[in-house]
Structure formats: structure tokens, C-alpha cells
N, C-alpha and C positions, 0 to 999 in steps of 0.2 A: 741280435742281429741275424737275418739268414743269409745262406751262402746265395741264394737268389737276387737277396738286397744287396751284397755287396757286390756282385760280378754287374750289377743294374750302376752303380756307382762307379765303376771302374770304366762301362762303356761311353757313362755321360762324362766323365773325365775325358774320353779318346773321342768326345766331340761326334759322337754317335747320333743318326737320326731317331725319331722316336721307331718311325717301322724300322729300320735298322736292328734296334734295341729288342723291338715288338717279335720280328722273326730269331732272333740268335738265343732269347731268353723262351720263347716257345710261351708267351704271353699274349692274349687278347688287348688291344686297348686298356677295355677297363678295368682286368687286372691288371696291367702295366700302373697306369693312374692310382690302381689304389696301393701299387707297391709303392708309389711314388710320395704319397700321401704318410704312408708309413714311415720311409725314409727321410722325411720331414720333419716327422715327431720323435726322431731321433737325433735332431741339432743340426740337420743340413737344410742348408737355406737355398732353396732353387729358385732359379727365374726362369721365362721360357723367351725361346727368340724363334719368330713366325718370317718364314721365306715368302716371297709371290708365288713360287712355282710350286705351294702347295707343301713343303718339308718343314717339321716343328722338331727341335731342338729344344734340349735343357740343357741347363749352366749353375754354375756352383757357385755363392757369394754375389756379388754387384756388377759381374761381366754380363754382359749382354741384355740386360732389364730392358723389357720391351716398353715399360710405362715411364713418363717422365714427365710429372704437372700434371696437365692434360692434353700430352700427347702419346704418339704410340708408335713405336720406332717397327717399322716393315723393313723388313730385311728384300734387296733387289739388284740383281745380275746381269737385269737384261735391258735392251733399249726399246723393246716391245712389252706394252704390261696389258693386260686384261683386268677389268675387273666386272662383276654384276651387280646393279645396286638395286635394294629394294626399301621401301617402308612400309609402316602402318600395316602388319601382320593382324591384330586384335587376334592374337590366339585366345580362344575361349569365348569367344561371341559367336552367334550364333552368323554370322556370318564373315564367321572369317573361312580359309579354302587349305584346309591343309594340301591336299590333294595337288595344288595348283605350287604349293609350295615344293613339292615331290618333283613334279615335272621341270621348276626351275633348277634343281639340282640335276636332273637327268640332265638339262641342257650343259648346264656347265663342264658335267664329265665330257660330253660328247663336243665340247670346245674347246678344252682345256683353260676354263677357266677355274684359279685354284681360291679366289679370294670372293667373298662376297659382305659389303660394307651394307649394313644395316641402320638409317636413317630414325629410329625409334618406334615405339608404339609397338612391340616384339607381343607383347600380352594387354588384352581389356581392360585389368586391372577393375577397379573399383566405381568406376561411372556408369556402368552401365546395367546395372546386375539385373536388370528384368529380360534382358538381352543376352546374358551370359549360359552357358549350358555346360560349363565348370564353374565352380565358386572361385572368386578370388583368391582364398588361401592356399587352393589347390591347383591354382595355374602354373608354376613355377613347375611344379614336378610333372605337369602335364607337358609341359614346355620340355623339360629334362625328355623325358621319355620319347616323344612323338617327333620333335626335330628332326627333319632327315640327318644320316651322320655319313661321311664318305673320309676316308684317310687322309686325303690331300684337298680337302675344302676348308675353308677356316671363314668363322662368320665374324665380322668387327663390329660393333654396334654400340651405340649412343642411346640412352635410354631417352624415352619418350614423357611426356607427363601423364600417362594412364601406366607402366611401368613404372615409376616413383608414387602414384598412388598406391601401391602396394607397402611401400614401406611407410609411405605418411600417414597411410589409416591404419595398417595394421602388422608395421615393423619387420615387413618380409624381404628381404634383400633377395635381389634378384642375382645382381653380381657377384655374389658370395658363395650361393647356391652352386651356379656354374661356374665359378672357381674353382670348384671341389669334385665336381662329377663330370663338367662338361667343357675339356679343355681348347677343344674344335671352336666355339663360342666365346668370344673374349669380348669385353667390354673397352674400347678404345682409352677412354681414362676411369679409374675405379672411385668415380664420387657419386651419390645418389642425390643427382641433381641435375639439372636441365643448365645446359655450359654449351663452350663452342669447343667440339675434342681436333684434335689434329695428329692424322696421320701423316707419319715423315719416312720420306725415303728418298735416298739419293741426293738429300738436300731438299726434296720438292717438299710441300706442304699441302695438304689436301684437307679443308676443314669439315667436318659433318657435322650439321648440327640439327635437332629436331625441329624449334621453330627456328626461322631466318632472326638473328639480330642485327640490332642498326649498328650498321660501319664507323667506325672511325679511321679518319686518315692513317694512323700510327699502327693499327689491327689487322689491315688487310695488305700489308709489306709482307710479300713471298710467298702468301698465299696462292696457289696456283689453276688452284677449284672450289668450291664451295658448294656441297650438296646437302638439300634442306629437306626435310619431310612434313610432315601434320596436317598441309595443304589440303590433300588428297586431290591433287591435282599434277599436271606434268608441262612443264613452262622450262625454256632455257633463256636468261636473262644473263644480256652482255654490258651494261652499264653499270654497274656496282664498280667506281674506280675511281683514284683522286687523279693529282697533276700527274704521278708517273709510272700507276698501275692500273690495270683492268683485271679482275677479279669475276670471271665466268660464274653464276648463280645456277645450278640445275633445281627444279624444284620436282622430289621426285615423285611418283605416282604410287596409292595403295595396291600392294598385292593381298586385297580383300575384295568382297563383295560390298563394303559398309554401306549406309544410307548417307547420302551426304548432300543436303537440303533437296532431299526429296529424291533425288537422282540413286540406281543403282550403277555402280562402278563394277567391269569389267578387269580383271586384277590384273594388272600392269608390272613391269621391272623395264629398266635400262641398262642396258651393256654398254661398257667404257674401253675403248680401246686407247689406250694413254703410246705416242708414241716420241722416243726422247732420244737427241744425238747423243754422239760419243762422249759428251760431259755429262749427260743427265739433264741436261736441261729438255724441258715441253718443244717440241716442235709443232703436233698438233692433235688434237682430240676427236675420233669418230665415235659419237652416240646412237646407239639403236636403241629408238623405244621398239619394246616386245609388249607384246600383248597374250596372256593365258588363257587359251578355252578350251574345253573338252582334255584337257592334260596335253596340249599341244602349244606350240612357244611360235608366236607370228611375230617377224619383224613386220611393224607400217609403217616405218622411215630411218632416215639417219640424217645429223646433222655434222660437219664435221669444225670444229674450232680451231681454227687456226691461230697459233703463236706467233709468226714470225714477222720481220721486218718493224720490229718494236709497235704494231697496232694490231691490238686482238679484233679478228673480223671470222663470222662465220662464211665459209665455203658454198656457190650456188647457194646460197640464198638473199632474198633483199631483207637485210637489217634494217628494216621501217620498226618505230616506237620504239627501239633497243630493247626488242625482246623477241623471241622466236615461238609462236605458239605449237606447241609439238602434240601433235593430233589429240588436240582438245576437242575436235570435235568428234570424235568415238565415242568419249563419253559424253560430254557435256553437249550434245548438240542431236549427234544420230542417233542416240541410244536412249534419249529422255525420254522417263517413264511416260507411256499414254500418248506418247506423239505417232502418227500417223506420218510418220517419214521416211522417202526412201534414203538409204547411201548415196548422196550428194555432194557432201563437200569432201570428199576424197580423190585421189586419182585413178585415172580409170584402171591401172594395177595394184593398185590397193584395194577397192573395189573386187577385181576378181581374188584377190586372197582372200578377202573376207565373206567372200560368196562360197568359194572352196569351204573353208571353217563352217559356215552357217547352214551350209547346204542349201543357200539362196533362200534366206527365211524371208528376207525382203525387208520387215517394216522392224521398228523398233518394238513397238508391244509384242507382236511374237518372241523377239528376244529374251525380254525380261519377263514374260511368262514363263520362258522355258528357265530362266535363272532362277525365277522363285521356287520352279519346283524341283528345281535341282538341289535349293537350300532344305525345301521342306523333307526331300527324303533323308538329307542329311540329318536333321531332326529327329527323324524316326529311328535312323540307324542308332545313334546315340542313346 
């Protein structure tokens, strides 16, 4: 074993972070990960520990293992925690948008966000070969090279059906490849199948699913929040409950321009700020709906989910029909393909913000044409 590797082992035992080890050993993160792989091949069992402040540690043996069954332990010492939630990137498809992903990373850097939760379909897989500019067998390598990197930002993901199709049809595991080469992108649980994953911190549990499951009373206990992708839509539902518990479910919109039922999506994401009391119980969650256009991130609306008084409710909003329609008009009504329709369903403030971004375009048809031209330019560059 080399002297450098011995020093790395000593620093891991001293509970130094990856950033500290990288600086002291004068190694890049990629070089350090390769060294840790060498250490593992020499018989050392290493585990990773992720903190909500963006710090990654390695440990030896069974201490601080971040995986347990289908749950992921995320360490946290703060009473205010921010997450950025995305879904359905479909990287490799012609309507994916890596520039938007980079804009989201820049947004995280500027707003002190260190954890991105991805609700699945990072890759397009084998479902739509005619629309793939990256063949399915090359998509994982494309992801490893093209997905943004920041030393203080982690992506925690649950697999989607498109991701799993690579394993089902081509026997290619995204989880295994990322575990070896991108330690900043981590599966919430290391199984190649659709399931309900759980992120745990301070005894709180956030469930992350690609497809929404059917709840039973005994499996929603202690779940504070449920994040679901797949549907290419954005909603906050407050009515998933039993006699004692209420679990709000957030349908996470796509961060791509995938056509869905004949519509063109504008890439969107969600920012969550979790406010906890001194015992780390949920007080309330501030949810921001983000829209990404021309590499800019726009806040198009906010919802506050209140956990106080043993009764879940949404502050400052009428909770009719047990769900809140989070800016659905932006994609499903206002910008539907070929509709000559002014921006009419949004507030005056939102209309002004959108007009500032779109250059007072006015109609959805013009916006759709602009998006289509952008996709064609991207295809030519590929």
C-alpha cells in the first residue's frame, strides 16, 4: 500500500471530511475516490456519511452506514433545512435539457442548498429509442460525465421506470456505476426496482417514490412528507391520511421538455425549506415552485404546509377539494401547444415576472415555437 493511501486511511479514522482529506493530500476529488477504491480492494470496508450541510465523510466498518433496508440516513444538526427537488430529467432524450440542470445547480450554490432529491427517470432508458440522441447503452456514461458537480452538493435519487429499463433489458446498473465513480450522486436505497424510498434525518422520514403507491394505514406512520415524480405535473395533496396522521404528497414536475399528452413542458423544480423545532419535529414547510427558462430560475408561487396544532393545513390558501393546484396553468393551460391564449390565470405579479422572462411574448404559440427551435439547435449541436 502506498504512503498516500496510508495517510488517507489515518485521516478517515480521524473523521476528517472528504474536502479536508482532498486538501491535505493534494488530490482532486476524482483522484481521491480512485484512492479510496484502491483502499477498498485492499480489504478495507468503507461507508459514506452525508450531511445536510453538503459535507461527505468516509468511515470504516459498519459505523455511520447511510443505507438501511430502503432508507437513507442523512445527518443534520440544523432546525432549518433546504432541499431542491427535481424529477424526470430523461437525459439522453432529445427533449432533455442539461442547460436547465446546470441552472438549477447554480441556483443551489447561490441559495445555500446542498441536497438535491431526484424522484426518478434521470435517464431516458430504452423506452423511446427513436427520440434518443444518446443510445441506451451509453446513457450511464453520459450521465457520469455530463451531470453537474459541486463538492458541496449531493443528489439523492430513487430509480424511475426509465432508469430501471436499462437493467431489465441491457443488464446495466446505474446504481453500481455511480457508486464507483460519482459519490455525489447516490441511490437512496441500492436496489434495482421501483419502491418507496425513505430519507431519514433527526427521526423524521421523507418518502421518495417515482410512482405514487397505494397507502395503507400502517405504512404512512411517521412519514412527514411524500415526494412523487413520474406524472409530469405539479400538485400538493393534503388528504392522504388515516385517523391519526396526515402525510402531504407533493407531485414533482419534470426538469425536461418532454412531450406529455401533446404538451410541451417548461422545465420546473421545487425548493423546500423545512422548519423544525428544537426537538427537530416538523413545524412547517415552505414550498417554492420554480420555473427554468433561458438558464434563469423564476419563483412562480409559494405554499406553506403547516404541521402545527395536530392539524395539517396550507396557510394563506383555500384547501378546497383536498389539494392545491401548483401553477398547473403555466404548462397545462397557459402554454398548451397551438393555443392563442394570453397569460390570464396567473396573478399580476406572476404575469409581470413571466413577461420579463419571455420578453413580453404574449401567446403560448410563440413560446412553444421558441422552445421547438431551441430543441432543434440542441439536436444539431449533438
